[in-house]
Steps between C-alpha positions, in 0.01 A plus 500: 500500500657828390490828692222650289276196547574494873406869528168444321427198720575700816268780384216256436555333838499837676176599327340170599596547866359855495170384351472225760558749779226724362260209461532385862369767740715560807354392833376813672495355852721316749393256769604635840537338840391802701215519542391145427132472406448244778566770763129574472394149607236522770398847385313394188151368566416255359858374495657470156612164356835621366683824422786620280708812555579756583619606154694824467420699186795619293581759237228747591227236457185627667209281403507123538182408318195616310425155362714531186690188396839666543434640848710372788232322703356331192852377411558366852167314508462375144859474371723451805214305665614597850206322666533178298155512342621472138374852440134552427458827693254765380523869591197614701578862572715768664437780748727799571474877554362559152303183429257264668398152400132404485612143570622561856478758776816625672538694823829628639656648187820682605476331842685194634188290571153473355247270340441368149167341407461296180157566346538443126527121484337198657687350795673275594777571250877517493608859561834682479528858623800719419554764768737783398649745750784747435741325257400141581216254458405159637264231369258312726312184398173365639430148376209543517347819637157413636181702521480767637808622316615752761877517562666695782846593366820673608810633320749389767612226258520736202708811572686661787725807507862501616383548857273195481180702474221331301403684180143579396319324215517674160284249313363147498440274200300177499537189285278192519423156360214260560541266792577141406666351195419522132251219425648221286380449146194279502548145372222391260263238634531149347170544318624826348819330384295222332282755321803695382664180376185397314477841338861490382455148368188606307682799355788280390261252332320784318831638367609148388168440324520839327855432384397155366213647294730764347745231387226285341 
């Protein structure tokens, strides 16, 4: 390989690496150890099944979700599958200073404790709530959340300042999926299989008879 060929090859390789870097969005959050989401155990009522976080937002990232496919929470739930459900989460709604969700009612915005009541779906259902405070957010799973869907929450497992003070809630986002598993595909009854087989056999005989007449 001569120098000119090597130079062209290096240029192509460099372009390919650049395109790959542009195609893969950088992670805009980092999992932190302090605070750990589980710090809030015993505060949430009803108690959550599992939690993930806190996640520290990076690079000036402010919002963690509005339900779009490329938003952080959607990526964690449906791509990274942090709760081991094989994805399947649907965005229900978000509430902050400038928006409210008709699907749930939130009290305690900008405070460190409050309530969140799910009203837009039938319960029980699997529920994940993303609580964001300051530059961090944590995810809490109820598997399932039963009726009535009233959750007492706290941000002690989401964000604290350098002095250990708990930060107030800036917004909450809710994802859900139906409780239970996806029903398996139904297996045809034996009688249905016989009827289908008879129909296929009759169709084959008709085609054979038609082909025989055309050759005569």
